[in-house]
C-alpha positions as CSV (number, residue, x, y, z in Angstrom):
1,M,95.2,89.8,49.3
2,S,98.5,89.5,47.4
3,Q,99.4,86.5,49.6
4,R,96.3,84.7,48.5
5,F,97.0,85.8,44.9
6,L,100.4,84.2,44.9
7,S,99.4,81.1,46.7
8,G,96.9,80.1,44.0
9,V,93.9,80.1,46.3
10,L,91.9,82.4,44.0
11,S,90.1,81.1,41.0
12,R,91.0,82.6,37.6
13,H,87.7,84.5,37.7
14,E,88.5,86.0,41.1
15,R,92.1,86.7,39.9
16,L,90.8,88.6,36.9
17,K,88.4,90.6,39.1
18,A,91.2,91.5,41.4
19,V,93.4,92.4,38.4
20,Y,90.9,95.0,37.3
21,S,90.5,96.4,40.8
22,A,94.3,96.7,41.1
23,W,94.5,98.4,37.6
24,A,91.9,101.0,38.7
25,L,93.8,101.7,41.8
26,G,97.3,101.7,40.2
27,Q,98.5,98.8,42.3
28,F,101.3,97.6,39.9
29,D,102.9,95.1,42.3
30,L,99.6,93.2,42.6
31,L,99.2,93.2,38.8
32,L,102.7,92.0,38.2
33,S,102.5,89.3,40.8
34,I,100.1,87.3,38.5
35,A,102.2,87.7,35.4
36,T,104.8,85.3,34.2
37,P,108.4,86.7,34.1
38,D,108.2,86.8,30.3
39,C,104.6,87.9,30.1
40,E,103.6,89.6,26.8
41,F,101.5,92.7,27.2
42,R,100.0,94.2,24.1
43,F,97.7,97.2,23.4
44,N,96.5,97.0,19.8
45,G,96.7,100.2,17.8
46,N,98.9,102.6,16.0
47,P,101.8,103.7,18.2
48,V,102.0,107.0,16.3
49,L,98.5,107.9,17.4
50,N,98.6,106.1,20.7
51,P,102.1,105.8,22.3
52,L,100.8,103.1,24.7
53,S,100.1,100.8,21.8
54,G,102.5,98.1,21.0
55,T,103.9,95.0,22.7
56,R,105.9,94.9,25.9
57,V,107.6,91.7,27.1
58,G,108.6,91.1,30.7
59,K,107.6,92.6,34.0
60,E,110.0,95.6,33.9
61,A,108.6,96.7,30.5
62,I,105.0,96.2,31.7
63,A,105.7,98.1,34.9
64,E,107.0,101.1,32.8
65,L,103.8,100.9,30.7
66,F,101.6,100.9,33.8
67,A,103.4,103.9,35.2
68,T,103.2,105.8,31.9
69,F,99.4,105.1,31.6
70,H,98.7,106.2,35.1
71,A,100.8,109.3,34.8
72,A,98.7,110.3,31.7
73,F,95.3,109.0,32.9
74,Q,93.2,108.6,36.0
75,L,90.4,106.0,36.1
76,K,87.3,107.7,37.4
77,G,85.2,104.6,37.6
78,M,85.3,101.1,36.1
79,E,82.8,98.4,35.6
80,V,83.6,94.9,34.5
81,H,80.6,93.7,32.4
82,S,81.6,90.1,31.8
83,I,84.5,87.6,32.3
84,I,84.5,84.5,30.1
85,I,87.0,81.7,30.8
86,E,87.6,78.7,28.6
87,G,90.5,76.5,29.5
88,S,93.7,78.7,29.6
89,N,92.0,81.6,27.8
90,A,89.9,84.4,29.2
91,A,88.1,87.5,27.8
92,V,87.0,90.5,29.9
93,H,84.5,93.1,28.7
94,W,84.8,96.3,30.7
95,R,83.9,100.0,30.6
96,A,85.6,103.0,32.4
97,R,85.6,106.7,32.6
98,L,89.1,108.1,31.9
99,Y,90.4,111.5,32.9
100,H,93.3,112.7,30.8
101,R,95.6,114.8,32.9
102,R,97.1,117.0,30.1
103,T,93.9,118.0,28.4
104,N,91.7,117.9,31.6
105,G,89.1,116.0,29.6
106,S,87.3,112.8,30.4
107,I,85.8,110.1,28.2
108,E,83.9,106.9,28.7
109,C,85.6,104.0,27.0
110,E,84.6,100.4,26.4
111,C,87.2,97.7,26.1
112,C,87.8,94.0,25.6
113,D,90.9,92.3,26.9
114,V,92.0,88.8,26.0
115,F,94.2,86.7,28.4
116,R,96.2,83.5,28.0
117,F,97.1,81.8,31.3
118,E,100.1,79.6,31.9
119,G,99.3,77.7,35.0
120,E,97.8,80.2,37.3
121,Q,99.8,83.2,35.9
122,I,99.1,85.4,32.9
123,K,101.3,84.6,30.0
124,R,99.8,87.0,27.4
125,F,97.5,90.0,27.5
126,T,96.0,91.7,24.4
127,G,93.9,94.9,24.9
128,F,91.4,96.1,22.4
129,Y,90.0,99.7,22.6
130,D,88.8,102.4,20.3
131,T,92.2,103.8,19.2
132,A,90.8,106.6,16.9
133,T,88.6,108.0,19.7
134,M,91.5,107.8,22.1
135,A,93.8,109.7,19.7
136,L,91.2,112.4,19.3
137,F,90.6,112.6,23.0
138,T,94.3,112.9,23.9
139,G,94.9,115.5,21.2
140,R,97.2,113.3,19.1
141,A,94.9,113.5,16.1
142,A,92.4,116.0,14.7
143,A,89.1,115.3,13.1
144,V,88.4,116.5,9.6
145,P,85.4,118.9,9.6
146,E,82.3,117.1,8.2
147,H,82.0,119.5,5.3
148,D,85.5,118.6,4.1
149,I,84.8,114.9,3.9
150,P,84.2,113.7,0.3
151,G,81.3,111.2,0.0
152,L,79.0,113.1,2.3
153,N,77.7,115.3,-0.5
154,G,77.4,112.7,-3.2
155,T,81.2,112.8,-4.1
156,K,83.6,109.9,-4.2
157,A,84.0,108.1,-0.8
158,I,87.4,107.9,0.9
159,S,89.0,105.4,3.2
160,S,88.8,105.7,7.0
161,D,92.5,106.6,7.4
162,Q,91.8,109.9,5.6
163,L,89.2,110.9,8.2
164,V,91.8,111.4,11.0
165,S,95.2,112.9,10.6
166,P,98.0,113.0,13.1
167,L,98.9,116.3,14.6
168,T,102.4,117.6,13.9
């Protein structure tokens, strides 16, 4: 399939479907074959709570991120709900069950990714996911017990950043 991938025979829609299959299987070479040499890969979120958050530029940095992700997590199922393509932009709505190797826990997550193509290659990727739930799931944050949350018992409300605190 990578030969067809490189030759431009696949449509963008087919390429994106193949990208998600490769992601689920940890096939980094196939994923990187569709990226520009200076591709920008970004997971939104707070890097203190989610070390995978942040921007990586270039195939080597992206390959390191892929390896780090797959060392920490195993995808136990993935379903692409929709792929929307408009010109050189694309959005993919997907859901997966993640297994976290350190905590032996699993969680279902729903994500939306946005792509920018340059020709037939991906120039920019931005991933959106529930970073607070992911921080709780991986043990990088602890939830405040409900009885300790002001505002639930008629007291003054607090901001959302007070609901989750980083573990030290």
